[in-house]
N, C-alpha and C positions, 0 to 999 in steps of 0.2 A: 432467404427467407423462405419457409414451409409453412404447410398448414397441414390441420390434424386435429385430431378431439383430444390430442396430448401431447405435451413438449417435454422432450428431451434436456437436458442439460448437466453441469458437473457440480460438485457442492462440497464444504469439506475440505476445504482448503486448510493441506497439513495435516491433516486429520482422515484422510481416506481417498482427498481426490477423487470421488465416487459418482460415476452417470449415475442420476436420476429418473426418472419419469413422473411428470406430476400430469396427473390423470383430471380430465372436465366432466360435469354432464353431459350425457347424449344429446345432441340439437345443437352445443356450443361448436365453433370456430375458433382454431387455433393458430396464429399466427407466429411462427417464433420470427425473429426479429435481431438478425447476428452481426457479432463485426464483419468486418472484411477477413481479419486474419487472416493468419502466414502459416507454412509449412514451418515444423521442427528445424535447427538451423544443426547440420551435423557433426560429429568431432572435426572433421575437417577444414568443417566453417567457422566451428569455436578457434580453431591452429591459426587461418586465415586473417582473423582480426584481431588476434595477439601480432602478428608478424606484420599487419600493416595499420601498427595508431596512426589517430587523428591527431594530430599537430602537434606530436611528440616523436621521439627518436621511441623504439621498442623495447620496454621497459629492461629488459637484460644488458639494455648499453645502457639505458638512465643509472640504473639500480648498480653497477658495476661500483666499485670502490664504497658501496654505503655498506655500514657495517651492523646493521639492523631496521627492521621493518615491523610497520606495524598496518593491517589488514582491517579497516571499517566496512561491516556489514549492516544488514539493516536486521530488522527483528522478525517474529513471525506477522504481524499485524500485515507486514506488505508478505507478496508473494514471491517473491526472488527464489529462484531453486540456486541458490550459492551454491550447493556442493557440486554441481553441474561443473562449474566453472572452476573454484577452486584450484583442483589439481592442474592445470593452465598454466595458473598465473603460481601459482609455486614455483613452477618447471622455470619460469622467466628467474626468479629474484634463484633459486638456485645456481643456473649458467651463470648470473650474475656475483655470484659470492658470497651471497650473505646467509649465513650460519643458520640451517635452522633451527637451532637456542636461539638465534635473535630474532624470530618471526612470531610475533604474537597477533592475536584476532580481537577485534573490539565490536562489542554487538552495538551500532552507536542506534540507542531507538528513542534520543529527546528523552522528555523525563518521562518513557513509556515504563514499564517493571521490567525489570533484570529476567531475564531466561532462566527457566531450569534445566536441570541436567540434559533431562532427557529435549527440552529446545533446543539448547545448542547441536545434538545430536543432529534433529533434524535440521537444525539450516545449516551446518558446513558438513556434514557428516561423521559416521561414526569413529573411523582413523583419524580426520584431524582433530578432531573432540579427545582424544584418548592420548593422541601425541604432542597437540598444542595446547598453550597456553587462549582461555578465550573469556572474557571476562568482561563482562553487560556495563556498559557506561552508566555511573551515579549521577545524576543533573545535581543534587545535593552534594555533592560530596564537596571536603574541607581540602580536599588532595587536588586541586585545579592546576594551570600553567596561567599565572593571566598576559596577557602581549599584550596588553595599551588598550586603545582602544580607535572604533574608526572614526571621520573626521564629522559622521551625525553625531555620536557621542557615543555607540554604541559601546560598550565593554567587550573585550572578547577573554572569556576563560573556558579552556578546553581542558580536555580529559590529558594527564599526565604522559599517560601513555601511547597516546597518537602523538603529544608535543614533542614529547622526547625521540621519539622515534628518527631516524636519521632519513628512513624512505616510509612518502605516508600514501594509501591507498585506498580511494572507497569502492567497497563492491555493494552496487545497487541496484533496483531494479525500478524504471521510468514507465511512470502510471498518471495520470489524472489527475492535477494537484487543484485547488481552487489557490490557495496560499503563491506556491511557486508557480503554477502552469504545470509543471508535470515536476517529479520526483524525480530523483539521480542526482547526478551530479554535484554540487558544491551542498547540497540539504543535508547529507551525511555527516557535515560538520556542524551548517548551522540551520536548524536546531540538535541534528544526529551523538555528536559526541560535546556538549556544548554547557556552561554552567549554567543556572540558574539567572542569574541576572543579563547575561546574553539573552536567552530564550523570552525574559518578559519584556528585555529591550526591544528584540526580536519583533515579539507579538504585536507590541502596543503600539511601536511606533515607525511602521511601517509600511505601506498599503500591500494589499495582496497581488499576485500578476492576474490573477483568474485562471478561473480551470479551462483547464489543456491551453491556455494562450503561450503561445512558446518565445515571440520577443516582448519587451516588454510596451509596452501604451502611456505614451507620454512620456516627461520630461521627468518626473519625481523616481527616483529610486525606489525600487519594491524590494520584499523577501526575496524572491531570485538572487538581485543584486547585491544585498544585505549578505549574501549567502557568499558569492562568490566573492565578497571582497574581506571579509571575517578566512575561505579556504586560500586565498592568496598572503594574508598576513602570516598565516599559517604554515607557507609553502606544504598545500599539498601537489603532492607530483603525480597523482595521475589516476584517473578512473578507470575502471572496468563497468560498464552499464547497460544492462540483461533488461530487454523487451520480451517479455512473456506471448503465447498465442491463449488461444483457450482453453488449452486444454492445460493452461502452464507448462508449458513445457520452453527451452531457451528459442524463441525464431530471431532474435538480432542479439548483437553483441558489439557495445560500443567501446574503446579504448584509446584513452590518449588523454589530452587535454582536458581540464574539468570542463572547459566552456563551446573549444570546438564541437568535443566529442558527444557534450549534453547534446547538443542541438543537432546535430546529426543523427542522435538518438532518438532524440524528442520529435522531429518529424515523420522516423521509420513510425513511431508507436502513433502517431495523429492518423496514421495511412493505417494500422493493421487492426487500430482500434474502432475506426470510421467505422459510422452506422447510418444507413439512410433510414428516413420512415415515411413511406409511401405517403401521401394525404390523404385517400380515402381509408387509408388505416388510421392515420391520425382522429378522422373526423366520424369513424365510424364506432372503433372502440368502447366498450362498454367494460371492457377493464384490464389493467397494465402488470405484471407478474417484472418483480425484479428483483432477478435474482443479483446476493450480493457476492456471488463468487468471483475473484479468486480471491475477494478481500472478505470474507466471511469467518475468520476465526475468531475475530476480535467482536464485541458487540458495535464499539463507539466507530467503526469504520461504516458502520449501516445505512449511515447518510451521505456519503459518497454514490450510491444505488440511486440515488432519487434523480437527475438529471433529466432521464425521460419522462416523467412525473409531468413537466412543466407543456410538455406537447399534446397531451389529453384531456383539456378541461374540464369533461362532463364524467369523466373515467374514474372507475374506482380504482384501487390499487394498492396494490399486495406487494411486502419484500419479505424476500425468502432467505433468510440469515440463521443458520444455525448455531452462527456465538461458541463454537465448540470450545473455547477458551474460558469463557462466561466471567472475564475478569473485566469488569468496567473501571479500568484504572487510568487515569493521564492524570501526572501527578502536577507539571504546572498549572494545569487549572482549578485540579484539589485539593491542592497549593496544602499538599503534605508529602511526608514520603512514604514509600512503599510497608515499608514496616508497620505505622502509625495507621495505615492507612487496612493493613489485615487489622489488624485489632482492633479498629472498627464494625469492620463485617461480621468479626466471630463477635463481638456485642450485642451484637442487633436480632433479632427476633424476623426470618426469613418472614416476608409477605405473602400472605396465600393471594393465588391469580385470581383475579373479579374475574363472577362471569363475563362472558364479552356479549355483547349485542353490537348488532354493524349498524351503525345510523348514517351519515348522509355520505357523499364519496371524499370528500375534503379531507373526514381520517384519514390517516395511512395504517393499514391494517398489515402487522409483521408475527410471521409464521418464524418462529425460534423457536428450537429445544431446551437452550441455554440462558439463555437474555433473564438475568435475573430481574423477577418482576417488581422490584423497590427502585434496581437501577431503570428499569427499561419507563417506567412513568416519569420516573428523576428530569430522563433525556425526551419522552414521547408522550406528556401530558393529556395532551387532545387526541392521544394512537391508541390503539387496541393491541394487545397482545393474544395471540394463539398458540398454544404449544402442537395443533396436531392439523396436517394438512384438510387432511377428511371433512374434521369437524367445521373449519373455513370454511371450505368450498359449500359443504352442504346448505350454511347459513347464509351465504353469501347466492345460492340459488332461487333464496327467498324472495331476495332483494334485485335479479336481473333476470330480460327477458329468455322463454327458453331457447331462443337462439343464437344466446348471448356472444358478441366477438370479444377475441382475445389476443395482446399483444403481450410474447414474454422473449423479457431481454436474456440471453442466457448467461451471459456474464458484464450485467448492467454498474457494476463497481469500476469495471477499465471502462464500456464503450464511450465511444462522443461522439456527436452528431456529427454527420455531414450533408453537404450542403449538397440541394441540387439531385 
C-alpha cells in the first residue's frame, strides 16, 4: 500500500500493457491498495511445472500413442499470456510423437466473438499462428459433436475439432469469477467450446459458485460441477492453467488433472490476488478508483472490477476501463450470432456522448476511451461515461473536499478481499 497524490498502474491489456499515472488535485491523498502479488515465473519454473504435473503423469507420457491433439485457449477477454507457455506444451506433445500437422488450436471463447487474425497472433504468438491451424469456437455452429446428457438433463454439444481430437488440453487462466468461483480448468469446456443448448442450460439451471469461492457450498451441483462433469464426459486429458501477477506476467503454472491442478492453482490465485483494505481506509475514503486491468480489453468485463466498491458505502467510485476492443458482444445474452450483430451495429447511428453531470455517489463514473455510448448506457443506465480522466477529476473536485482521500485499486478486475 503506497500513499501519494497520484497512482501508478498498468492499463490496456493486449493493447500495450503500459504503465500509466493517474494524477489528482493538490491536497488529495491517494492510497494505492495493491494485491499481495507474486514474482514472474522463470522459464525454469515453467519447465518444472510440466515436469511435476498434479494428479496425472507427465503430458509427454500421457500423450504417447495419441494421433492428434486439440489445445483450447481462452480469448482476449482473458489476460492469459498463452504464447509464453505454448512452446513448452508443444515440446511435450512432440516428445510424445504427435505429428505437428495433427495439433490444432481452438479459441474457447464460449459465446464471445471470434478473434481476428491479428488477435490470434497476440494470443498464441506469431510463429504458432503462422504454422498451426487456429480456429475460434462458434457456439451456434451446426457442426457440433453430441455426447448425450448429464443426469441433470444438461445436453452436451461440443466443438467437433476438440471432440474428435485424440488428446485434449485446456490452456487458460485462473481468475476470480462469480459463476464458477475461479475461471480456468473445465470452464474452457463449458462454456468455452460448448454449443448454444449446452450453454443455455448451464447458465439457466445451475447456481453459481460465488466470486472467488474455490469449493462448492452446499449440496446442490453448481456451475463448476456442471463444467467438470461435461469435461469428464468429453475426456479432457489435462489442463495447463496460468496465474498471472499485477503486470500480466506468468506467476504460477498448474499442469495436470482438471480438478486437482485447478484447485491447487485456485488456492495460489487466491493468495496472489488477495488484498487487504485497512478499516481506516474504508471509513475515511471519499473516492474509490477501480482499474479494470488486466480485464480491460473488453467492455463487458467492466463489472468484474466492482467488488471493492461494496466496502466503501459513501464514497464516489470511478471504474477505469479503456475497453480497447470496443466491442460489446456476448452472443448467448444478445441472442444472435456475431455476423448479425455486426450488421445491426452497421445500421445504427452512433449515439453522441451526453454532457456528463456527476450526481450522487451511488452512480458509477466510468472513464473509457472506447466503450460505445449506446452500449454503455444500455448496460449501465444509471451511471456516467467519461472519455477523459482530467475532465472527470476536475468535475469531481467540485463534489469532494479539498483534502479528499482516494483508495486506488490497480488491478481491481482480479483483486480479492483478504480477511484480517
